[in-house]
C-alpha positions as a LaTeX table, in Angstrom:
\begin{tabular}{lrrr}
\hline
Residue & $x$ (\AA) & $y$ (\AA) & $z$ (\AA) \\
\hline
Met1 & $-2.11$ & $-18.34$ & 34.75 \\
Ser2 & $-5.07$ & $-16.79$ & 35.31 \\
Ser3 & $-8.10$ & $-18.42$ & 34.17 \\
Asp4 & $-9.17$ & $-16.23$ & 31.24 \\
Ser5 & $-5.37$ & $-16.34$ & 30.09 \\
Leu6 & $-4.54$ & $-17.77$ & 26.86 \\
Thr7 & $-1.85$ & $-18.94$ & 24.71 \\
Leu8 & 0.41 & $-16.29$ & 21.86 \\
Asp9 & $-0.57$ & $-18.25$ & 18.68 \\
Ala10 & $-4.59$ & $-18.08$ & 19.58 \\
Val11 & $-4.10$ & $-13.65$ & 19.52 \\
Glu12 & $-5.66$ & $-11.46$ & 16.57 \\
Glu13 & $-3.74$ & $-9.79$ & 14.47 \\
Gly14 & $-3.61$ & $-6.45$ & 15.96 \\
Lys15 & $-4.30$ & $-7.48$ & 19.73 \\
Val16 & $-1.99$ & $-5.83$ & 21.92 \\
Ala17 & $-1.39$ & $-8.40$ & 24.43 \\
Arg18 & 0.47 & $-8.76$ & 27.90 \\
Val19 & 2.59 & $-11.97$ & 29.20 \\
Leu20 & 1.89 & $-14.32$ & 31.68 \\
Gly21 & 4.58 & $-17.12$ & 31.60 \\
Phe22 & 5.58 & $-20.28$ & 29.85 \\
Glu23 & 4.19 & $-23.14$ & 29.97 \\
Gly24 & 7.62 & $-25.94$ & 30.40 \\
Arg25 & 10.77 & $-25.04$ & 31.28 \\
Gly26 & 13.68 & $-25.42$ & 29.02 \\
Gly27 & 16.60 & $-23.60$ & 26.64 \\
Trp28 & 13.21 & $-22.00$ & 24.94 \\
Val29 & 11.95 & $-19.95$ & 27.63 \\
Tyr30 & 15.94 & $-18.12$ & 27.78 \\
Arg31 & 15.51 & $-18.14$ & 24.56 \\
Met32 & 11.74 & $-16.58$ & 24.66 \\
Tyr33 & 13.60 & $-14.06$ & 27.63 \\
Gln34 & 17.22 & $-13.14$ & 25.20 \\
Met35 & 13.65 & $-11.89$ & 22.43 \\
Gly36 & 11.85 & $-9.37$ & 24.88 \\
Leu37 & 9.02 & $-11.78$ & 26.09 \\
Val38 & 9.99 & $-11.41$ & 29.52 \\
Pro39 & 6.82 & $-11.83$ & 31.84 \\
Gly40 & 5.11 & $-8.53$ & 32.30 \\
Ala41 & 5.46 & $-7.70$ & 28.80 \\
Leu42 & 3.14 & $-6.08$ & 26.44 \\
Val43 & 3.56 & $-6.93$ & 22.59 \\
Glu44 & 1.73 & $-6.31$ & 19.83 \\
Val45 & 0.59 & $-9.27$ & 17.49 \\
Leu46 & 1.87 & $-8.39$ & 13.80 \\
Val47 & 0.62 & $-11.93$ & 11.41 \\
Asn48 & $-1.45$ & $-14.89$ & 12.59 \\
Asn49 & $-2.84$ & $-16.01$ & 10.25 \\
Gly50 & $-2.52$ & $-20.06$ & 11.93 \\
Arg51 & 0.21 & $-21.60$ & 9.73 \\
Gly52 & 4.46 & $-20.50$ & 10.24 \\
Pro53 & 5.32 & $-18.48$ & 13.15 \\
Val54 & 3.46 & $-15.78$ & 14.76 \\
Ile55 & 5.16 & $-12.65$ & 13.97 \\
Val56 & 5.02 & $-9.87$ & 17.35 \\
Arg57 & 6.48 & $-6.92$ & 18.04 \\
Val58 & 8.13 & $-6.73$ & 21.96 \\
Met59 & 10.73 & $-3.53$ & 22.74 \\
Gly60 & 10.22 & $-2.26$ & 19.51 \\
Val61 & 11.35 & $-5.08$ & 17.30 \\
Glu62 & 9.72 & $-7.79$ & 15.82 \\
Val63 & 10.33 & $-11.13$ & 16.58 \\
Ala64 & 9.38 & $-14.19$ & 14.65 \\
Val65 & 7.71 & $-17.15$ & 17.68 \\
Gly66 & 7.12 & $-20.72$ & 15.98 \\
Arg67 & 3.49 & $-21.80$ & 16.15 \\
Gly68 & 4.79 & $-24.61$ & 18.94 \\
Leu69 & 7.27 & $-22.10$ & 21.08 \\
Ala70 & 3.86 & $-20.16$ & 21.14 \\
Arg71 & 1.19 & $-21.99$ & 22.47 \\
Arg72 & 3.31 & $-22.08$ & 25.97 \\
Val73 & 3.60 & $-18.51$ & 26.29 \\
Arg74 & 0.61 & $-16.94$ & 28.84 \\
Ile75 & $-0.21$ & $-14.72$ & 27.57 \\
Glu76 & $-4.01$ & $-12.18$ & 28.35 \\
Leu77 & $-5.16$ & $-9.31$ & 26.43 \\
Ala78 & $-4.73$ & $-5.77$ & 27.36 \\
Gly79 & $-7.87$ & $-3.41$ & 27.27 \\
Glu80 & $-7.34$ & $-0.64$ & 24.86 \\
Gly81 & $-5.00$ & 2.05 & 25.09 \\
Ala82 & $-2.49$ & $-0.37$ & 26.78 \\
Gly83 & 1.52 & $-0.29$ & 25.26 \\
Trp84 & 3.57 & 1.51 & 23.15 \\
Arg85 & 1.88 & 4.13 & 21.44 \\
\hline
\end{tabular}
């Protein structure tokens, strides 16, 4: 992973990020794939108020990711103009 990568729970609302990968293994990784959070996917953080789930838009669908899992999703911030807009 890149040294300037973050975790999903650290991204501010309104920012777009690219999924790099996951910390750890297990069935939860498969669940992230089912929700569209796959390496290379762009996600827009809609709600991240420091408590509760992080709500993101990925592939046009809004998804709530528990904060504990969001801490295990490695991302990098996407540049200006990135995404589907």
